[in-house]
C-alpha positions in Angstrom: -39.6 29.8 -33.6 -36.8 30.3 -31.0 -33.3 28.9 -31.4 -32.0 25.9 -29.5 -30.1 26.3 -26.3 -27.3 24.3 -24.8 -26.0 23.6 -21.2 -23.5 21.2 -19.8 -21.8 20.0 -16.7 -18.9 17.6 -15.9 -18.8 14.9 -13.2 -15.5 13.3 -12.4 -16.7 9.7 -11.9 -13.4 8.6 -10.4 -14.0 10.7 -7.3 -17.7 11.2 -7.5 -17.5 15.0 -7.6 -17.9 17.8 -10.1 -14.9 18.7 -12.2 -14.1 22.4 -11.6 -12.1 24.6 -13.8 -12.4 22.7 -17.1 -12.4 25.0 -20.1 -15.3 24.4 -22.5 -15.7 25.9 -26.0 -19.0 26.1 -27.9 -19.2 26.1 -31.7 -22.2 25.9 -34.0 -22.9 25.1 -37.6 -25.9 25.9 -39.8 -25.6 25.3 -43.5 -22.1 26.5 -43.7 -18.8 26.0 -41.7 -18.3 25.8 -38.0 -18.4 29.1 -36.0 -16.8 29.5 -32.6 -19.4 31.1 -30.3 -17.6 31.4 -27.1 -16.0 29.6 -24.2 -16.4 29.2 -20.5 -15.0 27.0 -17.7 -16.8 24.8 -15.2 -17.7 26.2 -11.8 -17.4 24.5 -8.4 -20.6 22.5 -9.3 -19.0 21.4 -12.6 -21.4 23.6 -14.6 -21.0 26.1 -17.4 -23.7 28.7 -16.7 -22.7 31.3 -19.2 -22.5 29.6 -22.6 -23.7 31.9 -25.3 -27.0 31.5 -27.2 -27.0 29.6 -30.4 -27.6 31.7 -33.6 -30.8 31.2 -35.6 -30.4 28.4 -38.2 -28.0 26.3 -36.0 -28.3 22.6 -36.9 -25.2 21.2 -35.3 -23.4 22.0 -32.1 -19.9 21.1 -30.9 -18.7 21.2 -27.3 -15.0 20.9 -26.8 -13.9 20.1 -23.2 -10.2 20.8 -22.6 -9.6 18.0 -20.0 -5.8 17.7 -20.0 -4.9 20.2 -17.3 -7.8 19.0 -15.0 -6.9 15.3 -15.4 -3.1 15.8 -15.1 -3.6 17.8 -11.9 -5.5 14.9 -10.3 -3.1 12.1 -11.4 0.6 11.3 -11.3 0.8 10.9 -15.0 -0.3 12.7 -18.2 -3.9 12.7 -19.2 -5.0 10.0 -21.6 -7.7 12.3 -23.0 -6.4 15.8 -23.4 -9.7 16.9 -24.8 -13.2 15.5 -25.4 -15.2 16.8 -28.3 -18.9 16.1 -28.6 -20.9 17.0 -31.7 -24.7 16.7 -31.8 -27.7 17.9 -33.8 -30.2 20.4 -32.5 -33.7 21.6 -33.4 -35.2 25.0 -32.9 -36.9 25.6 -29.6 -35.3 22.6 -27.9 -33.0 22.7 -24.9 -30.0 20.3 -24.9 -28.2 19.6 -21.6 -25.2 17.4 -22.5 -23.4 16.2 -19.3 -19.8 14.7 -19.6 -19.1 11.9 -17.2 -15.3 11.8 -17.0 -12.6 9.6 -15.5 -8.9 9.2 -16.3 -9.4 6.5 -18.9 -12.9 6.9 -20.2 -15.9 9.2 -20.6 -19.5 9.2 -21.7 -22.0 11.8 -22.6 -25.8 11.8 -22.9 -28.7 14.1 -23.5 -29.9 15.1 -20.1 -32.8 17.4 -19.1 
């Protein structure tokens, strides 16, 4: 059975546009501790198209979005959320698209398609 795969994108809901240049880190956990797999940054469409594959046996995934620089650059004050961390479970053979809907004072995530 193949491993799970992960993709993501960020939409800045305060301006109705993709959030470009946000660093994203991917980590995975099987039965042991968390392992950093790699990092990327969102492109002009707010997407990370080069996240690494998950290793066999992965059961939990963590996406860490480093939002501080992006939010601070689009506001006159410091970011309220310097980072957003999303942890979720995965099953072999499934694809998980996890969008982040971000604004200066709130965020939400969901499993997309």
